[in-house]
C-alpha positions as a printed NumPy array, in Angstrom:
array([[117.41 ,  27.082,  73.078],
       [113.626,  27.403,  74.02 ],
       [111.052,  29.902,  72.806],
       [108.665,  31.105,  75.658],
       [105.483,  32.781,  75.364],
       [104.549,  34.997,  78.406],
       [101.061,  36.134,  79.102],
       [ 99.906,  38.261,  82.028],
       [ 96.61 ,  39.696,  82.883],
       [ 95.231,  41.411,  86.169],
       [ 91.833,  39.821,  85.928],
       [ 90.234,  39.797,  82.421],
       [ 90.309,  36.247,  80.724],
       [ 89.37 ,  37.718,  77.333],
       [ 92.739,  39.799,  77.57 ],
       [ 94.628,  36.538,  78.135],
       [ 93.105,  35.005,  75.233],
       [ 93.908,  37.967,  73.069],
       [ 97.466,  37.983,  74.098],
       [ 97.794,  34.324,  73.097],
       [ 96.246,  34.931,  69.976],
       [ 98.696,  37.912,  69.139],
       [101.754,  35.83 ,  70.162],
       [100.644,  32.856,  67.998],
       [100.077,  35.087,  65.041],
       [103.245,  36.566,  65.464],
       [105.144,  33.454,  65.752],
       [103.444,  31.974,  62.689],
       [104.431,  34.807,  60.596],
       [108.104,  34.436,  61.861],
       [107.936,  30.49 ,  61.175],
       [108.848,  29.729,  64.764],
       [107.008,  27.688,  67.448],
       [106.446,  28.309,  71.144],
       [108.104,  25.696,  73.316],
       [106.542,  26.776,  76.456],
       [103.778,  28.904,  77.733],
       [103.743,  30.836,  80.951],
       [100.501,  32.31 ,  81.862],
       [ 99.451,  34.34 ,  84.996],
       [ 96.549,  36.101,  86.299],
       [ 98.105,  38.485,  88.685],
       [ 98.556,  42.168,  89.309],
       [102.023,  43.395,  88.173],
       [101.966,  45.178,  91.805],
       [102.923,  41.865,  93.205],
       [106.576,  41.418,  93.713],
       [108.574,  39.496,  91.164],
       [109.172,  36.589,  93.342],
       [105.52 ,  35.888,  93.968],
       [104.862,  35.846,  90.109],
       [105.537,  33.019,  87.711],
       [107.748,  35.251,  85.688],
       [110.263,  35.46 ,  88.635],
       [110.552,  31.628,  88.534],
       [110.797,  31.803,  84.726],
       [113.604,  34.23 ,  84.826],
       [115.568,  31.95 ,  87.077],
       [114.928,  29.07 ,  84.718],
       [115.971,  30.776,  81.62 ],
       [119.094,  29.427,  79.725],
       [121.466,  30.921,  77.41 ],
       [119.823,  31.377,  73.919],
       [116.228,  31.298,  75.184],
       [113.78 ,  33.934,  73.601],
       [111.058,  35.391,  75.819],
       [108.064,  36.59 ,  73.908],
       [105.398,  39.05 ,  75.279],
       [102.671,  41.124,  73.451],
       [104.073,  44.417,  74.841],
       [106.763,  45.522,  77.424],
       [104.234,  46.428,  80.064],
       [103.179,  42.892,  80.465],
       [106.526,  42.28 ,  82.097],
       [106.216,  44.839,  84.955],
       [104.457,  47.931,  86.047],
       [107.199,  50.413,  86.449],
       [110.249,  51.309,  84.1  ],
       [112.614,  50.258,  86.746],
       [111.085,  46.807,  87.288],
       [111.157,  46.219,  83.473],
       [114.783,  47.26 ,  83.468],
       [115.745,  44.683,  86.182],
       [113.904,  41.96 ,  84.161],
       [115.658,  43.011,  80.966],
       [119.133,  43.067,  82.876],
       [118.356,  39.651,  84.161],
       [117.624,  38.168,  80.565],
       [120.605,  39.981,  78.841],
       [122.982,  38.783,  81.595],
       [121.921,  35.27 ,  80.635],
       [122.414,  35.948,  76.917],
       [118.638,  35.574,  76.364],
       [116.449,  37.598,  74.22 ],
       [113.362,  39.505,  74.996],
       [110.763,  40.094,  72.137],
       [107.703,  42.161,  72.313],
       [105.302,  42.356,  69.535],
       [103.579,  45.756,  70.058],
       [106.892,  47.733,  70.15 ],
       [108.81 ,  45.187,  67.916],
       [111.763,  44.975,  70.366],
       [114.338,  42.538,  69.843],
       [116.558,  42.791,  72.806],
       [119.544,  40.482,  73.083],
       [123.275,  40.738,  73.982],
       [124.079,  42.92 ,  71.09 ],
       [125.279,  46.596,  71.26 ],
       [122.091,  48.028,  69.98 ],
       [120.208,  46.06 ,  72.87 ],
       [122.634,  47.353,  75.422],
       [122.146,  50.964,  74.301],
       [118.336,  50.46 ,  74.437],
       [118.832,  48.975,  78.003],
       [120.899,  51.953,  78.891],
       [118.23 ,  54.526,  77.573],
       [115.622,  52.322,  79.745],
       [117.728,  52.774,  82.774],
       [118.529,  56.42 ,  82.185],
       [114.641,  57.169,  81.711],
       [113.815,  55.109,  84.885],
       [116.385,  57.399,  86.844],
       [115.034,  60.562,  85.359],
       [111.421,  59.366,  86.296],
       [112.574,  58.768,  89.853],
       [114.209,  62.198,  90.259],
       [111.349,  64.005,  88.694],
       [108.89 ,  62.306,  91.188],
       [111.113,  63.281,  94.037],
       [111.403,  66.656,  93.081],
       [107.645,  67.093,  92.446],
       [107.07 ,  65.628,  95.859],
       [109.411,  67.778,  97.624],
       [108.03 ,  70.903,  95.729],
       [104.482,  70.061,  96.73 ],
       [105.379,  69.681, 100.243],
       [107.489,  72.995, 100.322],
       [104.213,  74.745,  98.954],
       [102.035,  73.237, 101.594],
       [104.403,  74.308, 104.336],
       [104.573,  77.796, 102.969],
       [100.881,  78.27 , 103.258],
       [101.188,  77.195, 106.958],
       [ 99.132,  74.046, 106.558],
       [100.001,  71.107, 108.767],
       [101.385,  67.922, 107.037],
       [100.299,  64.601, 108.07 ],
       [ 96.933,  63.079, 108.964],
       [ 93.983,  65.076, 109.672],
       [ 93.417,  66.173, 113.168],
       [ 89.599,  65.708, 113.107],
       [ 89.241,  62.584, 115.309],
       [ 92.057,  63.619, 117.737],
       [ 90.875,  67.17 , 118.066],
       [ 87.263,  65.944, 118.952],
       [ 88.762,  63.512, 121.665],
       [ 90.875,  66.605, 122.957],
       [ 87.732,  68.788, 123.018],
       [ 85.757,  66.383, 124.998],
       [ 88.701,  65.679, 127.447],
       [ 88.794,  69.442, 127.96 ],
       [ 85.176,  69.614, 128.8  ],
       [ 85.041,  66.45 , 130.658],
       [ 83.807,  68.364, 133.954],
       [ 81.075,  70.167, 131.916],
       [ 79.992,  66.841, 130.323],
       [ 79.781,  65.118, 133.833],
       [ 77.832,  68.047, 135.195],
       [ 75.413,  67.935, 132.284],
       [ 74.962,  64.131, 132.814],
       [ 74.347,  64.638, 136.5  ],
       [ 71.544,  67.159, 135.667],
       [ 70.026,  64.509, 133.328],
       [ 70.875,  66.303, 130.097],
       [ 70.609,  63.75 , 127.167],
       [ 73.682,  62.666, 125.121],
       [ 72.039,  64.027, 121.966],
       [ 71.816,  67.452, 123.701],
       [ 75.496,  67.294, 124.998],
       [ 76.556,  66.391, 121.425],
       [ 74.797,  69.483, 120.054],
       [ 76.481,  71.629, 122.682],
       [ 79.896,  70.486, 122.069],
       [ 79.229,  70.411, 118.23 ],
       [ 80.325,  66.726, 118.009],
       [ 78.69 ,  63.542, 117.107],
       [ 76.322,  61.725, 119.531],
       [ 78.488,  58.551, 119.121],
       [ 81.578,  60.56 , 120.007],
       [ 80.013,  61.711, 123.283],
       [ 78.621,  58.137, 123.948],
       [ 82.044,  56.546, 123.454],
       [ 83.855,  59.263, 125.609],
       [ 81.283,  58.555, 128.428],
       [ 81.693,  54.867, 128.469],
       [ 85.573,  55.418, 128.357],
       [ 85.355,  57.589, 131.58 ],
       [ 83.088,  54.845, 133.249],
       [ 80.091,  57.256, 133.857],
       [ 77.597,  54.873, 132.341]])
């Protein structure tokens, strides 16, 4: 059996040292010793297989205890934390957190808590999906177009429709700045259009 202290920060070194201090204080009070430290400075947005935690989960053996300052150190979403807890429980390992005072192992209480986590994650996903659908329906109801703005494309279309006019103005020695003002677009937009057409 091994006791592993897990520390993760996104960037702040001071935070890393703070977590180590909290875990050491906790283990001293519990009269236990950390056998292995796993520290990483990485965003939890990175996939688990790119983090040291992913490798650690593969290496865990039955009876091992993983200690973290708080549950959020393990993952950024409830769903990801659930997968990590499931992996540990399947190996008969325990996950302890200091802030929440969790002692998750292969007992019935831990399984009930894991089920509650999973149910919460599913509810969270459904609520997000429902809110997204409702927002899209509201946007459609107002007649607004969904997707990227048409600004850049509409300017190109505007210039294409006026290509003869632009050519005539150029032939009459009208400046690019004046053409841009006439068409109500930026000078660079007109300049690029002229270059694309091979008129300059």
